N, C-alpha and C positions, 0 to 999 in steps of 0.2 A: 321511355317516356319522358316529356318534355320539362325543362327546368321551370319554365314559367308557364302557367295557363292562364288565360284572358278570357273572360266571360263578360259579353256586352254586345252593344251595338255595331252592326255592319251595314252600311247603306250605300247609296249613290249622294255625292255632293255637286250641287249646281250653285256656282259661285257666279255672281253678277257684278262686275268692277266698273264703275262708271269713270267715264274720261276725264271729267271736270267736277267742281263740286255740284251734288246733287240736288235736283231741284223736285220737290213734292208735287203731285199732281199731274205729271207730266211725263213723257216718254224721255229718257236719258241715254245719249249714244254710251257705248260701253264695250265690253269684252265679257262673253260668258264661256265658262270651262264647266267640264264634267269630269270627275274622278271618283275613285272608291274613297269612301270616308267611313265616319262612324268612330266614336270615341274608343271603344273597345279595340275596333279593328285598327285604327290608327295606333293605337299603342303597341299593338301586336307587331304592326309592319315597322316601326321604328325599332322595336326591340330586335326584331329579326336582321335589321340592316345593319345594327350594331353588332351581329354576331351571337345572339342568343338563340338558345333552342326553345321555341315558344310555341305554343298550341292555341288556337281561337277556338273558343265555343260561342258559336252565335246562330243566328237564323237569317236566311236571304230567300228570296221568293224565286218560283220557276218563271223566271222572265228574263229579259236580257240585261237588266241591269244586276240581277243576282250572278249571272254569268261573268258579267265585267268585274264584279267586286271579287269573285272568286280568283278570276284570274289574274287580277293584279295583286291581290294579297299572296297568292302562292309563287308568283314571280319575286316577292320580297324575301321568301323563303321561310314564311311562315305554313305549319301544319294545319291545313284547312279540311283536314278529313273528319273533324268533329262539327263542323258546320252543316246544320239541317236546312233542306230547302222546303218552303211550304207554298200553300196556295195564295196566302197573302201577298200583296205586292212587296218586293224588297223596300227597305225603309228609304226615305229620303231626307236631306239636309238642303234646304235652299237659303242662300245668304246673298245679302245686298250689301256690296263693300263701297266704301267713298274712293276717292282718287287717291287717296293716300294709303289705301290697304287695310283701313279700320273699319270694324264692321258698323253697318247702319242698323240693320235688323235683320231677323232669321226667323225662319220655321222648320220645324222638325216634324216628320211624321213616322214615328218609330213604334207602329203597331206590330211589326214582326218582332220586336222584342218581347212582346207580352208573351210569347210562344216560349219563352224561357222561364218555363215553369218549375216547380221544385221537382216534379218528375224527370224533367229534362237535365236538369243539374245532377239528381242522383244517377240517371244514365251515364254521366260522365264522371263517377265518383273515384274511379280508378285514376285517371290522369290527374285529376284536382288533388286527391291523396298523393302522389308521388310528386309532384310540383314541388320545387323548393320555395316558389314564391306563387302566389294566387292575386290576380287583380280583376276587379269586379266595377263595372260602371253603374250608375244609377238609373241607366235605362232599365235594368232588370225589374220583375216585378217585387213586390216587397216581401213577398213571402219568399221568395228566392234568395233575395240579398240577405234575410234572416237564416235561411238555411246555410249559405255560405258561412256566416258568422258561427253556427254551430259546429260546422265540420273543418274549418279552415282559419278560424279567426285568427291564431296564432301567427299565422303568415299571410294574412289577407290585407289588400291595399285596395282602398275604396275610393275612386274619383267620382265627386258628386255630381258632374256633369253641365248643371243648371241650377239657377236659383230655385225653381218650382220642385225640382228633383232631389235638391239636396236635403229636403225634409226626411227623406227615405233613410240617410245615414242616422240620424238622431233614433229614428226607430229601431233600426237595426241594431243598434248599440243596446237596446233594451236586453236584445237576446244573449249579449255577452261582449267580452272586450275584442277589440280589433286592432292589429297591429300597426296602420297607418291609415290617414286620410290625407287627400291633398285639396283643399277646398281653396276658392279665390275669396277676395274681401265680400264681395257681392253675397256669396254663399255663406260666409263666414256670420255675415249679418243677419241674414234669413234664420239662420241655426240657434245662434246665441243671444240675438239682440243687441250686439255691439260690435264696432268696428275698432274697439281698444284690443291691441294685441294681447295683453298680458291677461285681461279679463276672457278674451276669447279661448285663449290657451288652456286658462284654468278650468273654464266651462266644460271644453270638450275632454280634457283629461279625466275630469270627474265624472264623465258619461262613460268613460272607459277606453277611450283612444289612448294606445300607448305612443304613438308618436304622430305629430302632426306637422305639415309643410304647408304653409299659405302663399301660394302664389299670387305675387304682389304686381304682375306686369312689368312695367318699367322700373319699378322698385326692386325688381328680383323676388325673392322669397324671404319668409321668416320661418325657423324650423324651431320645434322644441320636441325634446325627450322627455318632458315631464321634471327635469331637474333645472336645464339650461335652456335658455333663447338665443338663438343665434341669427343675425342676418346675412344672407346670401346675395352679393350683388348680380343685377341681371347682366346679360351678353348683348346689348342692342347690336344691330347692324348698322351699316353707315347709310342704308335706307331699307326703310320697310316696304316690302312688295305685297303681302299678304298675311294677316294676323291668323287667318284660319287655321287651326293644329296646333299653335303654340303651346297651349295647355297640356295637350296629349303627348308633345314631343318633350314637355318638361317632365311629366310623369314617367314616360320611357327611359328617359335619362336616369331620373331618380331611381327607378326600379332596378335598371341595369347596374347602378353604383352597389346597390344593396345586395343584389346578386352575386356581387364581386366583394362584398364584407366592407365597403367603404363606410366611414363616419356618415351620420346623417347629413350633416352640412355639407360633407365633400361631395355626398351623392346628388344633394339637391343643386350644388353648384354644376356638377355634369348636367343635370336637367335644362338648367338656365340656359347653358352654352348650347346645348341641342335645340330649345326654344329659339335662340338668336339666328341659328343656321335655318330654320325653317321659315320663319318670318321673311327672310332675306331673299326666299324664292317664291315662285308662282305655285308651287306644291303645297299641300297640307301634311306633308311626311317627307322624311329622307328620300331622295331619289334614287 
């Protein structure tokens, strides 16, 4: 069985980067790339590249995009034998990036992830139970996230994904305590009503989160185990090429460090280093 089970989105990423400052309401010259993506899949990909034994539990369509996602994920070293094929089209993420590689806007179609039902989770209970750490993203239906808290909360890492989906974390915490979550500041504000670090940590620990890592972009990360708050420096590259996947890389590095019993701040620093490597390349993951 795998050391890490990752449950979440696997989709195709379509990224359009403009060559010059973007002008709204007209066509902009640029470069369009298509790669495998998805928060859960990206995390699993990066963990496998780091050398972890990782299994991905997800859903992709019976289509060419699903074939491509599975092939790329398998090449990275991830066990994809538990990825289910469906008649729903493989999920997609479409991002518009400015000429500096920063995100202008994005759209995600993750209907496939709705098929990660509680029944689908229970069908993989053996690999989830054997894993030393379990990672889930908030693309999952609420009921499935709640179930994972019930069966794996003490070793469960939850990645909120986006501001709208971050509320699922708060709902899931009503089921029981969770080992760790990795929101950013926008998600923190959505969940707690504040961007004040101490108050946000206090709120989330009070809801049942044992550990919290707030990813803060160029500011690095802030970590708390309920006793101490520490700041971890970012590792920005000389030049940003594409910010897509930076958060997923930060989570992967964090989880890899925790798998090897590193202290929380040390593991978070590993995540920041990995994020710096990813945004310095045109890929959304370690190549």
